[in-house]
C-alpha positions in Angstrom: 144.6 -58.5 -45.8 144.7 -62.8 -45.0 141.7 -64.8 -44.2 142.4 -64.9 -40.8 142.0 -61.4 -40.4 138.8 -61.4 -42.2 137.1 -64.4 -39.9 138.9 -62.8 -36.8 136.8 -59.3 -37.8 133.6 -61.5 -38.6 133.7 -63.0 -35.1 133.8 -59.6 -33.4 131.4 -58.5 -35.6 128.9 -61.3 -34.6 129.8 -61.3 -31.4 129.4 -57.6 -30.5 126.2 -57.7 -32.8 124.4 -60.8 -31.2 125.7 -60.0 -27.5 124.1 -56.5 -27.5 120.7 -58.3 -29.1 120.7 -61.0 -26.2 121.3 -57.8 -23.7 117.8 -56.1 -25.1 116.0 -59.4 -25.4 116.2 -60.8 -21.8 117.6 -57.7 -20.1 115.5 -54.3 -21.3 112.8 -57.0 -22.5 112.6 -55.8 -25.8 110.3 -58.4 -27.7 111.1 -60.3 -30.4 107.5 -60.0 -32.3 105.9 -57.0 -33.9 102.6 -58.4 -32.3 103.7 -58.6 -28.9 101.6 -57.1 -26.5 102.4 -56.1 -23.3 100.0 -55.7 -19.8 99.6 -51.9 -18.9 97.8 -51.3 -15.3 95.8 -48.2 -15.2 95.2 -47.3 -11.4 92.3 -44.5 -10.9 91.2 -42.5 -7.9 88.2 -40.8 -7.8 87.8 -38.1 -4.6 84.1 -35.8 -4.0 83.1 -34.4 -1.4 81.6 -30.9 -0.1 83.1 -28.0 0.6 81.8 -25.9 3.2 82.7 -22.3 1.2 85.9 -21.3 2.7 89.4 -22.7 2.2 90.2 -26.2 1.3 92.8 -28.7 1.5 93.3 -32.0 1.0 95.9 -34.4 0.7 96.3 -37.9 -0.8 99.0 -40.9 -0.5 99.7 -41.4 -4.6 102.0 -44.8 -5.6 105.6 -44.2 -6.8 107.7 -46.8 -8.6 108.6 -50.1 -6.7 111.0 -52.7 -7.6 107.9 -54.7 -8.8 106.4 -51.7 -10.9 107.2 -48.6 -12.6 105.1 -45.5 -12.7 105.0 -44.7 -16.4 102.5 -41.8 -16.5 100.0 -40.2 -14.2 97.4 -37.0 -14.4 96.2 -34.9 -11.5 92.7 -33.7 -13.2 91.4 -30.8 -10.4 89.7 -27.6 -12.1 90.7 -24.5 -10.1 92.9 -26.1 -7.3 96.9 -25.8 -6.9 98.6 -29.1 -6.2 101.6 -30.1 -4.8 103.7 -33.2 -4.5 106.2 -34.1 -1.7 108.3 -36.8 -0.2 107.6 -37.6 3.2 109.0 -40.2 5.0 109.3 -42.8 1.7 106.0 -41.7 0.8 104.6 -39.5 -1.9 101.7 -37.1 -0.8 99.8 -35.0 -3.4 97.8 -31.7 -1.5 95.2 -30.3 -3.7 94.5 -26.5 -2.1 92.2 -23.8 -3.0 91.2 -20.4 -1.4 87.7 -20.2 -1.4 85.4 -23.8 -2.6 81.5 -24.1 -1.6 79.1 -27.2 -2.4 80.2 -30.6 -4.1 83.5 -30.9 -5.5 85.5 -33.7 -7.6 89.3 -34.4 -8.0 90.8 -36.9 -9.9 94.2 -39.2 -9.8 95.3 -41.5 -12.7 98.5 -44.0 -13.1 99.7 -46.3 -15.4 101.7 -48.8 -14.4 104.2 -51.4 -15.9 105.9 -54.4 -14.8 109.4 -53.8 -14.5 112.5 -56.5 -14.3 113.1 -57.0 -10.1 116.2 -55.4 -9.3 118.7 -56.8 -6.0 117.1 -55.4 -3.0 119.0 -51.8 -2.0 121.0 -52.5 1.2 120.5 -49.7 3.6 124.0 -49.0 5.6 122.5 -47.5 8.6 120.0 -49.2 10.6 116.6 -47.5 10.9 116.0 -45.5 13.8 113.1 -47.2 16.1 110.4 -44.7 17.6 109.1 -46.5 20.7 105.3 -47.1 20.1 102.6 -45.2 22.5 101.6 -48.1 24.6 100.1 -48.2 27.7 101.8 -50.3 30.5 99.5 -53.6 30.3 100.1 -53.5 26.3 103.6 -53.0 26.8 104.1 -56.0 29.8 102.0 -57.9 27.3 104.2 -57.2 24.0 107.3 -58.3 26.2 105.6 -61.5 27.5 104.9 -62.2 23.7 108.3 -61.5 22.5 109.8 -63.8 25.3 107.8 -66.8 24.0 108.4 -66.1 20.2 111.9 -65.5 20.5 112.1 -69.0 22.4 110.2 -70.6 19.7 112.3 -68.8 16.7 115.9 -68.5 15.3 116.4 -65.2 13.5 114.2 -62.2 13.3 112.2 -63.9 9.7 111.7 -67.2 11.3 110.3 -64.9 14.8 108.2 -62.5 12.8 106.7 -65.8 11.1 105.8 -67.6 14.6 104.2 -63.5 15.6 101.7 -63.9 12.5 101.4 -67.5 13.6 100.4 -66.2 17.6 98.1 -63.3 16.0 95.9 -65.4 13.7 95.5 -68.4 15.6 91.1 -69.2 16.1 92.0 -68.7 20.2 94.5 -66.6 20.7 96.2 -66.2 24.0 95.7 -63.6 26.8 98.8 -61.6 25.8 97.4 -61.2 22.0 93.6 -60.4 23.4 95.2 -58.0 25.4 96.8 -56.4 22.4 94.6 -57.1 19.8 91.5 -55.8 21.4 87.6 -57.0 20.7 87.3 -58.0 16.9 90.5 -56.9 15.1 90.8 -55.9 11.7 94.1 -56.9 9.6 95.0 -53.2 10.0 95.0 -53.5 13.5 96.8 -57.1 13.4 99.4 -55.5 11.5 99.7 -52.6 13.6 99.9 -54.8 16.8 102.9 -56.9 14.9 104.7 -53.8 14.0 104.4 -52.6 17.8 105.8 -55.6 19.1 108.7 -56.0 16.5 109.7 -52.4 17.6 109.3 -53.1 21.6 111.9 -56.5 20.6 113.9 -53.6 18.8 113.3 -54.8 15.5 112.3 -51.9 12.9 109.5 -52.8 11.3 106.9 -51.0 9.5 103.2 -51.3 7.9 102.4 -51.2 3.9 99.2 -50.3 2.5 98.3 -51.5 -1.1 96.2 -52.9 -3.8 96.2 -55.9 -5.9 96.6 -55.5 -9.6 93.2 -57.0 -10.6 90.5 -55.9 -12.6 88.4 -54.3 -9.4 86.4 -51.1 -8.5 85.7 -50.4 -4.8 84.7 -47.0 -2.9 86.5 -46.3 0.1 86.2 -46.0 3.3 83.2 -48.0 3.1 83.9 -51.1 0.8 88.1 -50.3 0.5 89.8 -53.7 0.6 92.9 -52.6 1.1 95.6 -55.0 1.3 98.0 -54.8 4.4 101.3 -56.7 4.9 104.2 -56.0 7.0 107.7 -55.2 6.4 110.8 -55.9 8.6 114.2 -54.7 8.6 116.6 -57.4 8.6 120.5 -57.8 7.2 120.3 -54.4 5.6 117.2 -54.8 3.6 113.4 -54.5 4.2 111.6 -57.7 3.9 107.9 -57.8 3.3 105.8 -61.0 4.9 102.0 -61.7 3.9 100.0 -60.5 8.0 97.9 -63.6 7.2 99.8 -66.3 6.1 103.5 -65.6 7.2 104.9 -65.9 4.1 107.5 -63.8 2.6 107.6 -61.7 0.1 104.2 -60.8 -0.8 102.9 -61.6 -3.8 104.0 -60.0 -7.1 101.0 -58.3 -8.2 100.8 -56.3 -4.6 101.5 -53.2 -5.6 102.9 -50.7 -2.6 100.7 -47.5 -2.2 102.2 -45.8 1.2 104.0 -46.8 4.1 102.9 -46.7 7.7 99.5 -46.3 9.9 98.2 -43.0 8.4 94.8 -43.2 6.3 94.8 -42.9 2.1 93.2 -39.3 2.8 93.4 -36.4 4.8 90.9 -33.5 4.4 90.2 -29.8 5.6 87.3 -27.9 5.1 85.1 -30.3 3.8 83.0 -33.3 4.5 81.0 -36.5 2.9 84.1 -37.5 1.5 83.6 -40.2 -0.9 87.2 -42.2 -2.6 86.3 -44.2 -5.8 89.3 -46.5 -6.6 89.7 -48.3 -9.9 91.7 -50.8 -11.6 92.1 -52.3 -14.8 94.7 -53.7 -17.3 95.2 -52.0 -21.1 97.1 -53.6 -23.7 100.1 -51.7 -25.7 102.6 -52.6 -27.7 105.1 -54.7 -25.9 107.8 -52.3 -27.6 106.0 -49.4 -26.0 106.1 -51.0 -22.2 109.8 -51.8 -22.8 110.6 -48.2 -23.6 109.0 -47.0 -20.8 110.6 -49.6 -18.6 113.8 -48.4 -19.7 112.9 -44.4 -19.1 112.4 -45.7 -15.5 115.8 -47.5 -15.1 117.5 -45.7 -17.9 119.8 -48.1 -19.5 122.4 -46.7 -21.6 121.5 -48.6 -24.4 117.9 -47.0 -24.4 119.3 -43.6 -23.9 121.4 -44.0 -27.2 118.4 -45.8 -29.4 116.5 -44.7 -32.3 113.2 -44.7 -29.6 115.0 -41.6 -28.8 114.9 -39.6 -32.2 111.6 -37.8 -33.2 108.6 -40.1 -34.4 109.0 -38.5 -38.0 112.8 -39.6 -37.9 111.9 -42.8 -36.7 109.8 -43.7 -39.5 112.8 -43.0 -42.3 115.0 -45.1 -40.4 112.3 -47.7 -40.4 113.0 -47.8 -44.3 116.4 -47.2 -44.0 117.2 -50.0 -41.9 116.2 -52.4 -44.4 118.3 -51.3 -47.8 121.4 -53.7 -45.9 119.2 -56.3 -45.6 118.0 -56.1 -49.3 121.8 -55.3 -50.2 123.1 -58.5 -48.3 120.4 -60.6 -50.8 121.5 -58.7 -53.9 125.2 -60.1 -52.8 124.1 -63.6 -52.4 121.8 -63.4 -55.8 124.8 -62.2 -57.7 128.2 -63.7 -56.1 126.7 -67.0 -54.8 123.3 -67.7 -57.4 125.0 -65.3 -60.2 122.0 -63.3 -61.3 123.1 -60.7 -63.2 121.6 -57.2 -62.8 121.9 -53.7 -63.9 124.1 -51.4 -61.2 124.4 -52.9 -57.6 122.0 -51.3 -55.3 119.4 -50.4 -57.9 117.6 -53.6 -57.7 117.3 -52.7 -53.8 115.8 -49.5 -54.1 113.3 -50.0 -56.6 112.3 -53.3 -54.2 111.7 -50.3 -52.0 109.4 -48.9 -54.3 107.4 -51.7 -54.3 106.5 -51.4 -50.7 104.3 -48.6 -51.6 102.9 -49.8 -55.1 102.5 -53.4 -54.2 104.6 -56.2 -56.0 102.6 -56.5 -59.5 101.6 -52.8 -60.1 105.0 -52.2 -59.1 106.6 -54.5 -61.8 104.2 -53.3 -64.3 105.5 -49.7 -63.7 108.5 -50.5 -63.6 108.8 -52.2 -66.7 106.4 -49.9 -68.7 108.8 -46.9 -67.5 111.7 -48.8 -68.3 110.8 -49.9 -71.8 109.4 -46.0 -72.9 112.5 -45.0 -71.4 114.7 -47.2 -73.3 112.8 -45.6 -76.9 113.4 -42.5 -75.8 117.0 -43.2 -75.3 117.9 -44.9 -78.5 115.9 -41.9 -80.3 118.7 -39.6 -78.4 121.6 -41.4 -79.5 120.8 -40.5 -83.2 121.3 -36.6 -81.9 125.2 -37.7 -80.9 125.0 -35.8 -77.6 127.4 -35.7 -75.1 127.0 -38.2 -71.8 125.7 -35.5 -69.2 123.3 -33.8 -71.5 121.8 -37.3 -72.9 121.8 -38.1 -68.8 119.5 -35.0 -68.2 117.4 -35.5 -71.1 116.8 -39.3 -70.0 115.9 -37.8 -66.9 113.3 -35.4 -67.8 111.7 -37.7 -69.8 111.4 -40.3 -66.9 109.9 -37.5 -64.8 107.6 -36.3 -67.5 106.9 -40.4 -68.5 105.9 -40.7 -64.3 103.7 -37.5 -64.3 101.9 -39.0 -67.2 101.3 -42.3 -65.8 100.1 -40.6 -62.2 97.6 -38.5 -64.5 96.4 -41.6 -66.8 95.6 -43.8 -63.7 93.8 -41.2 -61.8 91.8 -40.4 -64.9 91.1 -44.5 -65.1 90.4 -44.6 -61.6 93.4 -46.4 -60.5 94.2 -44.8 -57.2 97.9 -47.2 -56.9 99.2 -45.5 -60.0 100.0 -42.5 -58.0 102.1 -44.3 -56.2 104.7 -44.2 -59.3 105.9 -41.0 -58.1 107.5 -42.6 -55.0 109.8 -44.7 -57.7 113.5 -43.3 -57.4 113.7 -41.8 -61.0 117.5 -41.1 -60.7 117.8 -44.7 -60.6 115.8 -45.2 -63.2 117.3 -42.8 -65.5 120.9 -45.0 -64.5 118.5 -48.2 -65.7 117.8 -46.7 -68.7 121.0 -45.8 -69.7 122.9 -48.8 -68.3 120.4 -51.2 -70.2 121.1 -49.1 -73.8 124.8 -49.3 -73.7 124.6 -52.6 -72.9 121.9 -53.6 -75.3 124.7 -51.5 -78.2 127.7 -53.3 -76.7 126.4 -57.1 -76.1 123.5 -57.3 -77.9 119.7 -57.5 -76.7 120.2 -61.0 -75.2 122.4 -59.8 -72.7 120.6 -56.4 -72.0 117.3 -58.6 -71.4 119.0 -60.6 -69.4 120.2 -58.2 -67.0 117.0 -56.3 -67.3 114.8 -59.6 -65.8 117.2 -60.2 -63.4 117.2 -57.2 -62.1 113.5 -57.1 -62.2 113.4 -60.2 -60.3 116.1 -59.5 -57.4 113.9 -56.3 -56.8 110.8 -58.7 -56.5 112.4 -60.6 -53.8 114.0 -57.6 -51.9 110.4 -56.4 -51.7 109.4 -59.9 -50.4 111.7 -59.9 -48.1 111.8 -55.9 -46.9 108.2 -56.2 -46.7 108.0 -59.2 -43.9 107.0 -57.0 -40.6 109.5 -59.6 -38.4 112.4 -58.1 -41.2 111.1 -54.7 -40.4 110.5 -55.0 -36.7 114.1 -56.5 -35.9 116.1 -54.2 -38.0 114.5 -51.1 -36.1 114.2 -52.5 -32.7 117.8 -54.3 -32.8 120.0 -52.0 -35.2 123.0 -54.1 -33.9 121.9 -56.9 -36.1 123.2 -54.8 -39.1 126.9 -55.7 -37.8 126.0 -59.5 -38.2 124.7 -58.6 -41.7 127.9 -56.9 -42.5 130.0 -59.9 -41.1 127.8 -62.2 -43.3 128.7 -59.5 -46.3 132.2 -59.8 -45.7 132.4 -63.4 -45.6 130.5 -63.6 -49.1 133.0 -61.2 -50.6 136.1 -63.3 -50.5 133.9 -66.1 -52.0 135.8 -67.1 -55.4 134.1 -70.0 -56.1 131.6 -71.4 -58.6 128.2 -70.2 -58.6 125.2 -72.0 -59.0 124.3 -70.2 -62.4 128.0 -71.7 -63.9 126.7 -75.3 -63.1 124.4 -74.1 -66.4 126.9 -72.6 -68.1 129.8 -75.4 -68.1 127.3 -78.1 -68.6 129.2 -79.4 -71.5 132.2 -79.7 -69.8 130.5 -82.1 -66.9 129.0 -84.5 -69.7 132.3 -84.8 -71.3 
């Protein structure tokens, strides 16, 4: 294979890995840091009333996912009541019902919402049907006169709506506006008048009710600070307008609850209705929030991500995905630095075991087990055993030594010694075997140098793989392993001097 082929392959792998990584960060909003936290809003409605001793039916509008916020979880708490949720004219309504109830009743609704990336507005192919508002003759004539005035001072629908809102909020409104608003108009009344005027002008419009997502607790209907705003259909989409300032769109922290002039709650079979609403933020891990957002928009990458696996399987891959990172470090230390080790991946696996025992305690356990195992291996050499039986015997001795260490440290009150069972016993066995062979063939110095090199590499691998940021990145963005693969391939073609060769051939440099 030519170098050009290798470079192209490495470039493709790098571009693919970084491309998916950038998409996840900037589109799916997956956090780069494990310490990233995300805000989730809890919205709760506590409903209480007194039943009259017969059938009870209570319905309430509940929120849905919007372009700005996604509904990630919700709970309906209603002992003994039946529950049905249906969609009606773009609104979602929950209805509780029971055959017979008397006395004080309590119902609860709780929802969690997270901010989602705003998508392009959905275009409607058909113009919404307009139903003529119910106005008496005087109000109808006043609306037509007002339409004529604001049309003369506007260029299109948005400017017309802005002018209409301006007229409705004047401190001294004209006679037409006074007639439409009536005495002491509320915000809801102003929005409804704006809707009626626009419908008379053959412009689709509707009222929207919602809440501001800020820490609040309030009671309905006495103290309900419901936000009301206007939505107008223009160029195949609905545009929102602040009914007090005439600005469009409304602020991002306004959550739409329902559309239309109907009240929040409708009740049959009870009285003394009381609804307490509360809005409060909570903080959760950024990864959790990003995955929840993905469950709403359903991107393909999240459906085929590690987050779709069972939690126990995810825990396994959080460790396994660190192995290529340790392997990359091993390749660098061996091919670029020149550190000698026993085996190819043995130091990486030993480094993984250090995650459970701790670095210093792990080095002590590793050194002690290898030293004792090496002594037993030299003794077995005098028995002239074949290779496979000898390996089996060494493996048995290593397991016995591990059990003995665990028991001894337990009796001494050192609980960290119990973690010795997490050492990869097969790797330890092969390390003992390989070290004894090198000892016999190349001498004790070479064996000790390779042993120390293996221990240093394992310690460095532990230090890298134990970084929480590294663990987070390779699990949340496993496509980065493609970049690691590309770097590994490029280092695989390196045939120059290693850093250790500068010391080996120092005599040549002086001559």
